[in-house]
DSSP file (Angstrom, degrees, kcal/mol; ACC not computed):
  #  RESIDUE AA STRUCTURE BP1 BP2  ACC     N-H-->O    O-->H-N    N-H-->O    O-->H-N    TCO  KAPPA ALPHA  PHI   PSI    X-CA   Y-CA   Z-CA
    1    1 A M              0   0    0      0, 0.0     2,-0.2     0, 0.0     0, 0.0   0.000 360.0 360.0 360.0 132.1   35.4    8.0   22.7
    2    2 A K        -     0   0    0      1,-0.0     3,-0.0     3,-0.0     0, 0.0  -0.573 360.0-131.1 -83.4 143.2   32.6    6.5   20.6
    3    3 A R        -     0   0    0     -2,-0.2     2,-0.2     1,-0.1    -1,-0.0  -0.697  29.1-107.9 -86.9 143.3   30.4    8.7   18.4
    4    4 A P        -     0   0    0      0, 0.0     2,-0.2     0, 0.0    -1,-0.1  -0.487  36.0-124.3 -69.3 141.3   26.7    8.2   18.7
    5    5 A T        -     0   0    0     -2,-0.2     3,-0.1     1,-0.1    -3,-0.0  -0.601  20.6-112.8 -88.3 148.5   25.2    6.5   15.7
    6    6 A A        -     0   0    0     -2,-0.2     3,-0.1     1,-0.1    -1,-0.1  -0.496  40.4 -98.5 -75.3 146.8   22.4    8.1   13.7
    7    7 A P        -     0   0    0      0, 0.0    -1,-0.1     0, 0.0     2,-0.1  -0.344  46.0 -97.7 -65.0 148.3   19.1    6.3   13.8
    8    8 A A        -     0   0    0      1,-0.1     2,-0.4    -3,-0.1    -3,-0.0  -0.412  37.6-126.0 -67.3 139.8   18.4    4.0   10.8
    9    9 A R        -     0   0    0     -2,-0.1    -1,-0.1    -3,-0.1    -3,-0.0  -0.704  17.0-127.8 -89.6 138.1   16.2    5.5    8.1
   10   10 A R        -     0   0    0     -2,-0.4    -1,-0.0     1,-0.1     2,-0.0  -0.617  30.0-109.6 -80.9 142.1   13.1    3.8    6.9
   11   11 A P        -     0   0    0      0, 0.0    -1,-0.1     0, 0.0     3,-0.1  -0.344  40.6 -94.5 -67.8 154.3   12.8    3.2    3.2
   12   12 A A        -     0   0    0      1,-0.1     2,-0.0    -2,-0.0     0, 0.0  -0.394  50.1 -97.4 -65.6 145.0   10.1    5.3    1.4
   13   13 A P        -     0   0    0      0, 0.0     2,-0.3     0, 0.0    -1,-0.1  -0.333  39.2-110.0 -65.7 147.8    6.8    3.4    1.0
   14   14 A L        -     0   0    0     -3,-0.1     2,-0.3     3,-0.0    28,-0.2  -0.621  35.4-164.0 -79.5 132.6    6.2    1.7   -2.3
   15   15 A R    >   -     0   0    0     -2,-0.3     3,-1.7     1,-0.1     4,-0.4  -0.823  31.5-116.0-115.9 156.6    3.5    3.3   -4.5
   16   16 A R  G >  S+     0   0    0     23,-0.7     3,-1.7    -2,-0.3    24,-0.1   0.851 114.6  63.4 -60.1 -33.8    1.8    1.8   -7.5
   17   17 A S  G 3  S+     0   0    0      1,-0.3    -1,-0.3    22,-0.2     4,-0.1   0.692  95.1  61.8 -65.6 -16.9    3.3    4.5   -9.7
   18   18 A D  G <  S+     0   0    0     -3,-1.7    -1,-0.3     2,-0.1    -2,-0.2   0.634  92.1  77.3 -79.9 -14.8    6.7    3.0   -8.9
   19   19 A I  S <  S-     0   0    0     -3,-1.7     3,-0.1    -4,-0.4     2,-0.0  -0.849  85.8-124.2-101.7 125.4    5.8   -0.3  -10.5
   20   20 A P        -     0   0    0      0, 0.0     2,-0.1     0, 0.0    -2,-0.1  -0.349  34.5 -98.6 -67.1 148.1    5.8   -0.5  -14.3
   21   21 A A        -     0   0    0      1,-0.1     4,-0.0    -4,-0.1    -4,-0.0  -0.409  27.5-159.5 -66.5 138.8    2.6   -1.6  -16.0
   22   22 A A        -     0   0    0      1,-0.2    -1,-0.1    -2,-0.1     3,-0.0   0.624  61.2 -47.5 -95.7 -15.8    2.6   -5.3  -17.0
   23   23 A G  S    S-     0   0    0      3,-0.0    -1,-0.2     0, 0.0     3,-0.1  -0.961  94.5 -11.1 174.0-161.0   -0.1   -5.1  -19.6
   24   24 A P  S    S-     0   0    0      0, 0.0     2,-0.1     0, 0.0    -2,-0.1  -0.305  74.1-103.7 -63.9 145.8   -3.6   -3.7  -20.4
   25   25 A A        +     0   0    0     -4,-0.0     2,-0.3    -3,-0.0    -4,-0.0  -0.428  45.5 176.8 -68.7 141.1   -5.5   -2.3  -17.4
   26   26 A R        -     0   0    0     -2,-0.1     2,-0.2    -3,-0.1    -3,-0.0  -0.949  38.9 -80.2-141.7 163.3   -8.2   -4.6  -16.0
   27   27 A R        -     0   0    0     -2,-0.3     2,-0.2     1,-0.1     6,-0.1  -0.426  46.4-126.7 -68.1 130.6  -10.6   -4.4  -13.2
   28   28 A A        -     0   0    0     -2,-0.2     2,-0.4     4,-0.1    -1,-0.1  -0.517  29.0-169.2 -76.2 143.8   -9.1   -5.4   -9.9
   29   29 A S    >   -     0   0    0     -2,-0.2     3,-1.9     0, 0.0     4,-0.2  -0.984  43.4 -33.3-135.5 148.0  -10.9   -8.1   -7.9
   30   30 A G  T >> S+     0   0    0     -2,-0.4     4,-1.4     1,-0.3     3,-0.6  -0.184 130.9   9.8  53.9-121.5  -10.5   -9.5   -4.4
   31   31 A T  H 3> S+     0   0    0      1,-0.2     4,-2.6     2,-0.2    -1,-0.3   0.833 126.9  61.6 -61.6 -34.7   -7.0   -9.4   -3.1
   32   32 A G  H <> S+     0   0    0     -3,-1.9     4,-2.4     1,-0.2    -1,-0.2   0.879 102.5  49.7 -61.5 -38.7   -5.9   -7.3   -6.1
   33   33 A S  H <> S+     0   0    0     -3,-0.6     4,-2.1    -4,-0.2    -1,-0.2   0.873 111.2  49.5 -70.0 -35.2   -8.2   -4.4   -5.1
   34   34 A V  H  X S+     0   0    0     -4,-1.4     4,-2.1     2,-0.2    -2,-0.2   0.937 112.7  46.9 -66.3 -46.3   -6.9   -4.5   -1.5
   35   35 A L  H  X S+     0   0    0     -4,-2.6     4,-2.6     1,-0.2     5,-0.2   0.903 111.2  52.1 -62.6 -41.2   -3.3   -4.5   -2.7
   36   36 A S  H  X S+     0   0    0     -4,-2.4     4,-2.5    -5,-0.2    -1,-0.2   0.910 108.5  50.7 -61.6 -42.3   -4.0   -1.7   -5.1
   37   37 A A  H  X S+     0   0    0     -4,-2.1     4,-2.2     1,-0.2    -1,-0.2   0.904 112.1  47.2 -62.8 -41.0   -5.6    0.4   -2.4
   38   38 A I  H  X S+     0   0    0     -4,-2.1     4,-1.6     2,-0.2    -2,-0.2   0.905 113.5  47.5 -68.0 -41.4   -2.6   -0.1   -0.1
   39   39 A L  H  < S+     0   0    0     -4,-2.6   -23,-0.7     1,-0.2    -2,-0.2   0.872 115.9  45.5 -67.5 -35.8   -0.1    0.7   -2.9
   40   40 A D  H  < S+     0   0    0     -4,-2.5    -2,-0.2   -25,-0.2    -1,-0.2   0.866 125.9  27.7 -74.2 -36.4   -2.0    3.8   -3.9
   41   41 A H  H  < S-     0   0    0     -4,-2.2    -2,-0.2     1,-0.3    -1,-0.2   0.375  97.7-135.2-113.2   3.2   -2.6    5.2   -0.4
   42   42 A G     <  +     0   0    0     -4,-1.6     2,-0.3   -28,-0.2    -1,-0.3  -0.279  68.6   1.3  75.2-163.9    0.3    3.9    1.7
   43   43 A P  S    S+     0   0    0      0, 0.0     2,-0.3     0, 0.0    -5,-0.0  -0.417  81.2 167.5 -61.2 118.3   -0.1    2.4    5.1
   44   44 A V        -     0   0    0     -2,-0.3     2,-0.1     2,-0.0    -2,-0.1  -0.933  36.5-103.3-133.5 156.1   -3.8    2.5    5.9
   45   45 A A     >  -     0   0    0     -2,-0.3     4,-2.1     1,-0.1     3,-0.3  -0.351  35.0-111.5 -73.1 157.9   -6.1    0.9    8.5
   46   46 A R  H  > S+     0   0    0      1,-0.2     4,-2.3     2,-0.2     5,-0.2   0.871 118.5  56.3 -58.0 -38.2   -8.3   -2.0    7.6
   47   47 A S  H  > S+     0   0    0      1,-0.2     4,-1.8     2,-0.2    -1,-0.2   0.881 107.6  48.2 -64.1 -36.5  -11.4    0.1    7.9
   48   48 A N  H  > S+     0   0    0     -3,-0.3     4,-2.8     2,-0.2    -1,-0.2   0.866 108.6  53.6 -71.3 -35.8  -10.0    2.5    5.3
   49   49 A V  H  X S+     0   0    0     -4,-2.1     4,-2.3     2,-0.2     6,-0.3   0.921 108.9  50.0 -62.4 -42.4   -9.1   -0.3    2.9
   50   50 A A  H  X>S+     0   0    0     -4,-2.3     4,-1.3     1,-0.2     5,-1.3   0.908 112.7  46.7 -62.0 -41.6  -12.7   -1.5    3.2
   51   51 A R  H  <5S+     0   0    0     -4,-1.8    -2,-0.2     1,-0.2    -1,-0.2   0.912 113.6  48.3 -66.3 -42.5  -13.9    2.0    2.4
   52   52 A L  H  <5S+     0   0    0     -4,-2.8    -2,-0.2     1,-0.2    -1,-0.2   0.839 119.1  38.1 -68.0 -34.2  -11.5    2.4   -0.5
   53   53 A T  H  <5S-     0   0    0     -4,-2.3    -1,-0.2    -5,-0.2    -2,-0.2   0.570 105.7-121.7 -94.8 -10.4  -12.3   -1.0   -2.1
   54   54 A G  T  <5 +     0   0    0     -4,-1.3    -3,-0.2     1,-0.2    -4,-0.1   0.699  56.9 156.7  76.9  17.9  -16.1   -0.9   -1.4
   55   55 A S      < -     0   0    0     -5,-1.3    -1,-0.2    -6,-0.3     2,-0.1  -0.491  47.2-107.7 -76.2 145.6  -15.7   -4.2    0.6
   56   56 A P        -     0   0    0      0, 0.0     2,-0.2     0, 0.0    -1,-0.1  -0.433  37.6-106.4 -70.1 149.7  -18.4   -5.0    3.2
   57   57 A R        -     0   0    0     -2,-0.1     2,-0.3     2,-0.0   -10,-0.0  -0.556  30.6-144.5 -76.2 138.6  -17.3   -4.7    6.8
   58   58 A R              0   0    0     -2,-0.2    -1,-0.0     1,-0.1    -3,-0.0  -0.787 360.0 360.0-100.2 147.8  -16.8   -7.9    8.7
   59   59 A R              0   0    0     -2,-0.3    -1,-0.1     0, 0.0    -2,-0.0   0.377 360.0 360.0-112.7 360.0  -17.7   -8.3   12.3
């Protein structure tokens, strides 16, 4: 008789604090600010990324 297998566990989301600093801090721009928002806040909707980065909404 086969035993039921446990469901696969998802890895923990990557946060900016998990990544070592590469050098002096500088202002994020464009794609960097979007990536920073995602790393800081985890999986977020596009509308929340726009709010967090101050980007204008596109229609």
